[in-house]
C-alpha positions in Angstrom: 44.2 41.8 -17.5 42.3 38.6 -18.0 38.6 38.8 -18.3 38.2 36.9 -15.0 40.3 35.6 -12.1 41.7 32.3 -13.4 40.7 29.2 -11.4 43.4 28.0 -9.0 45.5 31.2 -9.5 45.9 33.6 -6.6 45.6 37.0 -8.2 47.5 39.8 -6.5 46.2 43.2 -5.5 48.5 45.8 -4.0 47.0 48.6 -1.9 49.2 51.6 -1.4 48.1 53.1 1.9 46.9 50.9 4.7 43.2 50.2 4.5 40.5 48.1 2.9 40.1 44.7 4.6 36.5 44.2 3.4 37.7 43.4 -0.1 40.0 40.7 1.3 37.3 39.2 3.5 34.9 38.8 0.5 37.5 37.6 -2.1 39.4 34.7 -0.4 41.0 33.6 -3.6 42.6 36.9 -4.2 45.7 38.0 -2.2 45.8 41.6 -1.0 49.1 43.2 -0.1 48.6 46.4 1.8 51.8 48.5 1.7 52.8 51.7 3.3 56.1 53.6 3.5 55.5 54.1 7.2 57.2 51.0 8.7 55.9 51.7 12.2 52.3 51.9 10.9 52.8 48.5 9.1 54.3 47.0 12.3 51.1 48.1 14.1 48.9 46.5 11.5 50.9 43.3 12.0 50.6 43.4 15.8 47.8 42.5 18.1 47.1 46.3 18.6 45.9 47.6 15.3 46.6 51.4 14.8 43.0 52.7 14.4 39.8 52.5 16.4 36.9 51.5 14.1 33.9 49.5 15.4 33.8 46.1 13.7 37.3 46.1 12.3 38.8 43.7 14.8 35.8 41.3 14.3 37.0 40.9 10.7 40.7 40.7 11.5 40.8 38.5 14.6 39.1 35.4 15.8 38.6 36.9 19.3 36.8 40.0 17.9 36.9 43.2 19.8 39.4 43.0 22.6 40.1 46.1 24.7 43.6 47.4 25.1 43.7 46.9 28.8 43.1 43.1 28.4 46.0 43.0 25.9 48.3 45.0 28.1 47.5 42.8 31.1 49.2 39.8 29.4 52.6 38.9 30.9 55.5 40.6 29.1 56.8 37.2 27.8 53.4 36.0 26.7 53.9 34.1 23.5 50.3 33.7 22.3 49.3 35.9 19.5 45.7 36.8 18.5 44.5 34.5 15.8 44.0 36.3 12.5 41.0 35.4 10.3 42.2 36.4 6.9 44.9 34.4 5.2 44.8 36.4 2.0 45.8 39.8 3.4 49.2 41.0 4.4 50.7 44.3 5.6 54.2 45.2 4.4 56.6 48.1 4.0 58.2 46.5 1.0 56.4 48.7 -1.5 58.7 47.8 -4.4 58.1 44.0 -4.3 54.4 44.2 -4.1 54.0 46.8 -6.8 56.1 44.7 -9.1 54.0 41.6 -8.4 50.6 43.1 -8.5 48.0 42.8 -11.3 45.9 45.6 -9.8 47.0 48.5 -7.7 44.7 50.5 -5.4 46.0 54.0 -4.6 44.6 54.8 -1.1 47.0 57.4 0.1 46.3 60.5 2.2 46.0 63.8 0.3 46.1 66.5 3.1 44.7 69.9 2.5 47.2 72.7 1.9 44.6 75.2 3.0 45.4 78.1 5.2 41.9 79.4 5.3 40.3 80.9 7.5 43.5 82.6 8.7 44.0 84.0 5.2 42.1 84.1 1.9 44.5 81.7 0.3 43.1 78.2 -0.6 45.6 76.1 -2.5 43.7 72.8 -2.8 45.2 69.4 -1.9 48.8 68.2 -1.3 49.2 65.5 -3.9 52.8 64.5 -3.1 51.7 61.0 -1.8 49.9 60.3 -5.1 52.8 61.6 -7.1 55.2 59.3 -5.1 52.9 56.3 -5.7 52.7 56.9 -9.4 56.5 57.4 -9.7 57.0 54.1 -7.9 54.5 52.3 -10.2 56.3 53.8 -13.2 59.7 52.6 -12.1 58.6 49.1 -11.1 56.2 48.1 -13.8 57.0 45.9 -16.8 53.8 44.2 -17.9 50.1 45.3 -17.7 48.6 46.7 -14.5 45.3 48.2 -13.5 45.4 51.2 -11.3 42.4 52.0 -9.2 42.5 55.6 -7.9 40.7 55.9 -4.6 42.4 58.8 -2.9 40.6 62.2 -2.6 42.0 64.2 -5.5 40.9 67.0 -7.8 39.1 66.3 -11.1 41.6 65.4 -13.8 43.9 63.3 -11.6 43.4 60.1 -13.6 44.3 62.0 -16.8 47.4 63.2 -15.1 48.3 59.7 -14.0 47.9 58.4 -17.5 50.1 61.1 -19.0 52.8 60.7 -16.3 53.0 56.9 -16.7 53.1 57.2 -20.5 56.1 59.5 -20.2 58.0 57.8 -17.4 57.2 54.0 -17.4 59.3 51.6 -19.6 57.8 50.7 -23.0 57.0 47.2 -21.9 54.6 48.5 -19.3 50.9 49.3 -20.0 48.2 50.6 -17.7 44.4 50.9 -17.4 43.4 53.6 -14.9 40.0 53.8 -13.3 38.6 56.1 -10.7 36.7 54.5 -7.7 36.3 57.1 -4.9 35.7 55.9 -1.4 32.6 57.0 0.5 33.5 55.8 4.0 32.5 57.7 7.2 34.8 57.2 10.2 33.0 55.5 13.0 30.8 53.5 10.5 33.6 52.6 8.0 33.1 48.8 8.3 29.4 49.1 7.9 29.9 51.4 4.9 32.4 48.8 3.4 30.2 45.8 4.0 26.9 47.4 3.1 27.8 50.3 0.8 25.0 52.4 -0.7 27.0 52.7 -3.8 30.3 51.7 -5.4 31.4 54.1 -8.1 33.7 53.1 -10.9 34.7 55.8 -13.4 36.5 55.1 -16.7 37.1 56.6 -20.2 34.4 55.2 -22.4 35.5 53.4 -25.6 34.6 54.8 -29.0 32.0 52.1 -29.4 30.6 52.6 -25.9 31.6 49.2 -24.7 32.5 48.8 -21.0 36.2 47.9 -20.8 37.2 44.5 -19.4 39.1 46.3 -16.7 35.9 47.7 -15.3 34.3 44.3 -15.4 37.2 42.8 -13.5 37.1 45.5 -10.8 33.3 45.0 -10.6 33.8 41.3 -9.9 35.8 42.2 -6.8 32.6 43.8 -5.4 29.9 41.5 -6.6 30.4 38.8 -3.9 28.6 41.1 -1.5 27.4 44.2 -3.4 24.4 44.0 -5.7 24.9 45.1 -9.3 22.3 47.9 -8.8 24.6 49.5 -6.3 27.6 49.5 -8.6 27.6 52.7 -10.5 29.7 53.0 -13.7 30.2 56.4 -15.1 32.8 58.6 -16.8 36.1 59.4 -15.1 35.4 63.1 -14.5 32.0 62.5 -12.9 33.5 59.8 -10.6 36.3 62.1 -9.5 34.0 65.0 -8.7 31.4 62.8 -7.0 33.4 62.3 -3.8 34.2 66.0 -3.4 30.5 66.9 -4.2 29.1 64.3 -1.7 31.2 65.5 1.2 30.6 69.2 0.3 26.8 68.6 0.4 27.1 66.8 3.8 29.2 69.8 5.1 26.6 72.2 3.7 23.8 70.4 5.5 25.6 70.5 8.8 26.4 74.2 8.5 22.7 74.8 7.5 21.3 73.2 10.6 24.0 74.9 12.8 23.0 78.3 11.3 19.4 77.5 12.2 20.4 76.5 15.7 21.5 80.1 16.3 18.1 81.3 15.1 16.4 78.8 17.4 18.4 80.0 20.4 17.5 83.6 19.7 13.8 83.0 19.1 12.9 80.3 21.6 12.4 77.6 19.0 13.9 74.1 19.4 16.3 72.9 16.7 15.4 69.3 17.6 11.8 70.0 16.7 12.8 71.9 13.6 15.0 69.0 12.4 12.2 66.5 13.1 9.6 68.5 11.2 11.8 69.4 8.3 13.2 65.9 8.1 9.7 64.4 7.5 9.8 66.1 4.1 11.2 63.4 1.7 13.0 66.1 -0.2 15.0 66.8 2.9 15.1 63.7 5.0 16.3 63.3 8.6 20.1 62.6 8.2 22.8 65.1 9.3 20.2 67.5 10.9 21.5 67.4 14.4 23.0 70.7 15.6 26.3 70.6 17.3 29.8 72.0 17.3 30.3 71.7 13.5 32.0 69.2 11.2 35.6 68.0 11.8 37.8 65.2 10.6 40.0 64.9 7.6 37.4 64.8 4.8 34.6 67.3 4.9 36.5 70.5 5.4 39.2 69.4 3.0 36.8 68.6 0.2 34.8 71.8 0.6 38.1 73.7 0.3 39.1 71.6 -2.7 35.7 72.6 -4.3 36.3 76.3 -3.5 39.8 76.1 -5.1 38.4 74.3 -8.2 35.6 76.9 -8.6 38.1 79.8 -8.3 40.4 78.1 -10.9 37.4 77.8 -13.2 36.5 81.5 -12.7 33.3 80.6 -10.9 33.8 83.1 -8.1 30.1 83.2 -6.9 30.2 79.4 -6.6 33.5 79.7 -4.6 32.0 82.3 -2.2 28.9 80.1 -1.7 31.0 77.2 -0.5 33.3 79.5 1.5 30.2 80.4 3.5 29.7 76.8 4.5 33.1 76.8 6.2 32.6 80.3 7.7 29.4 79.0 9.4 31.3 76.0 10.7 34.2 78.0 12.0 31.9 80.5 13.8 29.9 77.9 15.6 32.4 77.3 18.4 32.9 81.0 19.1 29.1 81.4 19.3 28.8 78.5 21.7 31.6 79.9 23.8 30.0 83.3 23.9 26.8 81.7 25.2 28.8 79.9 27.9 30.5 83.1 29.0 27.1 84.8 29.5 26.7 82.7 32.6 30.0 83.8 34.1 31.3 87.1 35.5 32.5 89.5 32.8 36.2 88.9 33.7 37.3 85.5 34.9 41.0 85.9 34.2 43.1 84.8 37.1 40.0 83.4 39.0 40.9 79.8 38.4 37.5 79.3 36.7 37.6 75.9 35.0 35.7 74.2 32.2 35.7 70.5 31.4 35.6 69.3 27.8 34.4 65.7 27.5 35.5 64.0 24.3 38.2 65.3 22.0 37.8 63.2 18.8 35.8 64.9 16.1 32.9 62.5 16.5 31.9 59.4 18.3 33.4 56.0 17.4 36.6 57.3 16.0 39.9 58.4 17.6 40.6 60.8 14.8 41.3 64.3 16.1 42.2 66.0 12.8 40.3 69.2 12.5 38.3 68.4 15.6 36.0 71.2 16.7 37.2 70.5 20.2 40.4 72.4 19.4 38.4 75.6 18.5 36.3 75.2 21.6 39.3 74.8 23.9 41.1 77.7 22.2 38.1 80.0 22.6 37.7 79.1 26.3 41.4 79.7 27.0 41.1 83.1 25.2 38.3 84.0 27.6 40.6 83.3 30.6 39.3 79.9 31.6 41.4 76.9 32.5 40.3 73.7 30.6 40.4 70.1 31.6 40.0 67.5 28.8 39.1 63.8 28.9 38.5 61.4 26.1 38.0 57.7 26.9 39.6 56.5 23.6 42.1 59.1 22.3 45.5 58.6 23.9 46.5 61.4 26.3 49.8 62.1 24.4 48.0 62.8 21.2 45.7 65.3 22.8 48.6 67.0 24.6 50.5 67.3 21.3 47.5 68.7 19.5 47.0 71.3 22.3 50.7 72.4 22.1 50.5 72.8 18.3 47.1 74.5 18.1 46.9 76.5 21.3 50.5 77.8 21.6 51.6 79.1 25.0 48.0 79.0 26.3 48.2 75.2 26.4 49.8 75.5 29.8 46.3 76.3 31.1 45.0 72.9 29.9 45.1 69.6 31.6 44.5 66.2 29.9 43.1 63.8 32.6 42.2 60.2 32.9 38.6 60.2 33.9 35.3 62.1 33.7 35.4 62.7 37.4 38.9 64.2 37.3 38.0 66.4 34.4 34.9 67.8 36.1 36.4 68.3 39.6 36.1 71.9 40.7 34.8 73.1 37.3 32.1 75.6 36.7 31.3 74.3 33.2 31.0 70.9 31.5 30.9 70.7 27.7 29.9 67.4 26.2 31.8 67.6 23.0 31.9 64.0 21.8 28.9 61.8 22.9 30.8 58.7 23.8 28.7 56.0 25.5 31.1 56.3 28.5 29.7 59.7 29.2 26.0 58.8 28.8 25.7 55.5 30.6 25.3 54.7 34.3 29.1 54.5 34.8 29.2 58.2 35.6 27.8 59.4 39.0 26.6 62.8 37.9 25.0 63.5 41.2 28.4 63.2 42.9 30.1 65.2 40.1 27.7 68.2 40.4 28.3 68.3 44.1 32.0 68.8 43.5 31.5 71.6 41.0 31.4 75.4 41.4 28.6 77.7 40.3 27.0 78.0 37.9 27.3 74.2 37.4 26.7 74.5 33.7 26.3 71.5 31.4 26.2 72.1 27.7 25.9 69.7 24.8 24.2 69.2 21.4 20.4 68.9 21.7 19.3 65.3 21.8 22.7 63.9 22.7 22.0 63.6 26.4 19.0 63.5 28.8 18.5 67.2 29.6 15.7 66.5 32.1 17.8 64.1 34.1 20.8 66.4 34.2 18.6 69.2 35.5 17.4 66.9 38.2 21.0 66.2 39.2 21.4 70.0 39.8 23.0 71.2 36.6 22.1 74.4 34.7 21.6 72.9 31.3 22.2 74.4 27.9 21.5 72.6 24.7 22.9 73.8 21.3 19.9 75.0 19.3 17.6 75.5 22.3 17.0 78.7 24.3 
C-alpha cells in the first residue's frame, strides 16, 4: 500500500457485509464498494427503501433525509422519480468477485452468529465463523497484488493470525496481505451517532521488531482522521484489539444484569431501583449509564459476546471465570420469568380458558431499532402464554410478518394464542394487562388516548413497564394499576 492516498487517484475500498456509510461520507476521494452475497439485501440498499431502520442513516444517504415508508408507498405505481442520493463514492453490489479483485483495502464486516444452545443445555460452542471463512477464501482466490484486510467482524481472539495463515497457504504467490484488527463498537439505535462521533477507534496490528508503526496502520488511520481526533484513535496489539470488543460488550451485559438483579431486591424491600441507580451513578467509579432496570439485554451482540467469552474461558481452563460470566446470562434469562410471576400475582390462580389477554407493546429488543434478534419480548410472550394468557402484540416499526415468523419459531404451537395487530388501541382492546416492552415514542406521546384505552380494558387494568420509561403518576390518574420494574 502507498503511504498516502495519491492525489487524483480514486482509491478503492471493498466492504464485505453491507454497512459503513460514515467512512464514505468523510472520504469523498475514496470509492467504497459495499458487497454482500445476499442479492435481495443489495437490491434493498440500492432502492428508496433501505433495509434497516437506524436514526440518521437516511440523512446521510438521501437528500430528502428521513422519509417515512407510508409517504414512499403513496407514490403512484409508475412514479419515475427516485430519491436523490448524497454519496457518489459508495455503491452496493452483489458482485463480490469484481470488487475484491479491484480493492486496495478490504473490510470484513460479516455476521458471526452464535452457535450457542445455552440456556437449554450446558453446551456453548462459541461463534459460527463460516461467513468469515467464506470471505477469506474469496480473497485468497481473487487476489494477485497487495491488499490490506481490516477485520471488523465479532470473532474470537486469534482470528487475524488464522487469516494470515490461511491466506499464506491458499493465495497465489503474487498476492501479499497486511491484516489489522479494527473492531466495531456500534450500538443499534445510535449507530450513526457512534460512527460520526466515536469515543474510540481501535486498530490492532502485529508490532514490528523495531517497534515502528506499519504504514498499513497509518493508511487506515488516515481514513478516520477527517473527523476523528488522533486522541480517540487507539493503536494496540492484535490480541488486545480482538478481545476488546468482546470484553466491552460483556461488561455492558454485566452492568445490565447487575441492575436487574438489584431491581428484584428493590421490589422485595420497598426500595426504588430508580433512586438506587441515581445515587450509585453519582459515584464517578460507577457512572449513570446502563443502570436502568428493565427486561434484560437482547439483540445480536451482548449475549453472543458473553457466550463467546464463556467459551474462551472454558477453552483456556478458566472455569471459575466461565461460571462468573455464565451468571450474567442466567440473571438476564430469569428476568422475564420473574416479571411474569409478578404480573400473575394480580390475576386468579388459573386463567387457562378464561380468555384473559395481555398486550405487549413493542417487540424490538430496544427503542430506535427494528432488530428482534434475541429480543426479550419473546421470553415475555412465551412466559405469558405458558401461564394460560392470550397475547396481543404491536410494534410501530417492526413489520408484522417478521413478528409472526418469530412467534411461530420461538413459541411453537402456543403461537396460535397470539395476535399481531396494527395499533396500540387494537392491542389493548379487552386486555387485563399491558406490558410496555419497548419504549417507542409512539407509546409515550399524546397520540395514544390512554383514558379511552383503560375504559375498554378488563380488571385489573394492569400497566407494567421499566421504571422511568413512562409517567407512572399520569397512568394511575387514567385508572391503571401501575407496576414498575424495580419498584414495589
